[in-house]
C-alpha positions in Angstrom: -174.2 212.0 -108.4 -171.6 209.4 -108.9 -172.2 206.0 -107.3 -169.5 204.3 -105.2 -168.0 201.1 -106.5 -169.9 199.1 -103.9 -173.2 200.8 -104.8 -172.5 200.2 -108.5 -171.5 196.6 -108.0 -174.7 195.9 -105.9 -176.9 197.6 -108.6 -175.3 195.6 -111.4 -175.4 192.4 -109.3 -179.1 192.8 -108.7 -179.8 193.5 -112.4 -177.7 190.5 -113.6 -179.0 187.8 -111.3 -180.8 186.2 -114.2 -177.6 185.9 -116.3 -176.1 182.4 -116.1 -173.3 182.6 -118.7 -170.1 184.4 -117.8 -169.5 185.9 -121.2 -173.0 187.4 -121.3 -172.4 188.7 -117.7 -169.2 190.4 -118.8 -170.9 191.9 -121.9 -173.8 193.3 -119.8 -171.4 194.8 -117.2 -169.1 196.2 -119.9 -172.1 197.8 -121.8 -173.3 199.5 -118.6 -169.8 200.8 -117.8 -169.4 202.1 -121.3 -172.7 203.9 -121.1 -171.6 205.4 -117.7 -168.0 206.1 -119.1 -166.3 204.3 -116.3 -164.6 201.4 -118.1 -161.4 201.7 -116.1 -163.1 200.0 -113.2 -164.2 196.9 -115.1 -161.9 194.3 -113.4 -162.7 195.5 -109.8 -166.4 195.9 -110.5 -166.5 192.5 -112.1 -165.0 190.9 -109.0 -167.5 192.8 -106.8 -170.4 191.8 -108.9 -169.3 188.1 -108.7 -169.0 188.5 -105.0 -172.5 190.0 -104.7 -173.9 187.1 -106.9 -172.0 184.6 -104.7 -173.6 186.0 -101.6 -177.0 185.6 -103.2 -176.6 182.0 -104.2 -174.7 182.0 -107.5 -171.4 180.2 -107.4 -169.3 181.2 -110.4 -166.0 179.5 -111.0 -163.5 180.1 -113.8 -161.4 177.0 -114.6 -158.1 177.6 -116.2 -156.4 174.8 -118.0 -153.8 174.3 -120.7 -156.2 172.4 -122.9 -160.0 172.2 -123.3 -161.4 170.0 -120.5 -163.8 167.1 -121.3 -167.4 167.2 -120.2 -166.6 164.6 -117.6 -163.9 166.9 -116.1 -166.2 169.9 -116.0 -168.9 167.8 -114.4 -166.4 166.7 -111.8 -165.6 170.3 -111.0 -169.3 171.1 -110.9 -169.8 168.3 -108.3 -166.9 169.7 -106.2 -168.6 173.1 -106.3 -171.9 171.6 -105.2 -170.3 169.7 -102.4 -168.3 172.8 -101.2 -171.3 175.2 -101.5 -174.4 173.2 -100.9 -176.6 176.2 -100.1 -176.1 177.8 -103.5 -178.9 177.8 -106.0 -176.9 178.2 -109.2 -173.5 176.8 -110.3 -171.7 178.3 -113.2 -168.4 176.9 -114.5 -166.6 178.9 -117.1 -163.5 177.4 -118.8 -160.6 179.4 -120.1 -157.5 178.1 -121.8 -154.2 179.3 -120.3 -151.3 178.0 -122.3 -148.8 178.9 -119.6 -150.1 176.0 -117.5 -148.2 172.8 -118.2 -151.0 170.6 -116.8 -153.7 170.5 -114.2 -156.1 173.2 -113.5 -156.7 176.4 -111.5 -160.2 177.1 -110.2 -160.9 180.7 -109.4 -163.9 181.8 -107.3 -164.8 185.2 -105.8 -162.2 185.6 -103.1 -160.5 182.3 -103.5 -158.4 180.2 -105.8 -157.7 176.4 -105.9 -154.4 175.8 -107.7 -154.1 172.2 -108.9 -151.6 172.9 -111.6 -148.5 170.8 -112.2 -146.4 173.9 -111.5 -148.0 174.4 -108.1 -147.5 170.7 -107.2 -143.8 170.8 -108.2 -143.3 174.0 -106.1 -144.9 172.3 -103.1 -142.7 169.2 -103.6 -139.6 171.5 -103.9 -140.5 173.4 -100.7 -141.0 170.1 -98.8 -137.6 168.7 -100.0 -135.9 172.0 -99.0 -137.5 171.8 -95.6 -136.3 168.3 -95.1 -139.9 166.8 -94.9 -139.2 164.5 -97.8 
């Protein structure tokens, strides 16, 4: 009997609670999906698994930036996560390079995104000027 996406995500989430590195988590999920021949669902299941893990105390954030961030920058992001989600037990920050960003960062969590990119700031400024607020 085929499991629903939610059942599958919960099962994978339970079995991966010990994984603390994003790449390893993706590899474990991909291996399971390959074994079950359901790889087309990888993105949606990945989101669901991250949501499950979030609900069980693991805050995982993907930080997108144009260039590799320093340890100080990553530590600052970790502190923001700890302040925003004080009841979590584990905090994982995964960095990815996105050359389309001019500067700044985007931080993605399950169900949310914080866009601190230069492009986002310029768009906000443009909208405020057009609305006569500046």
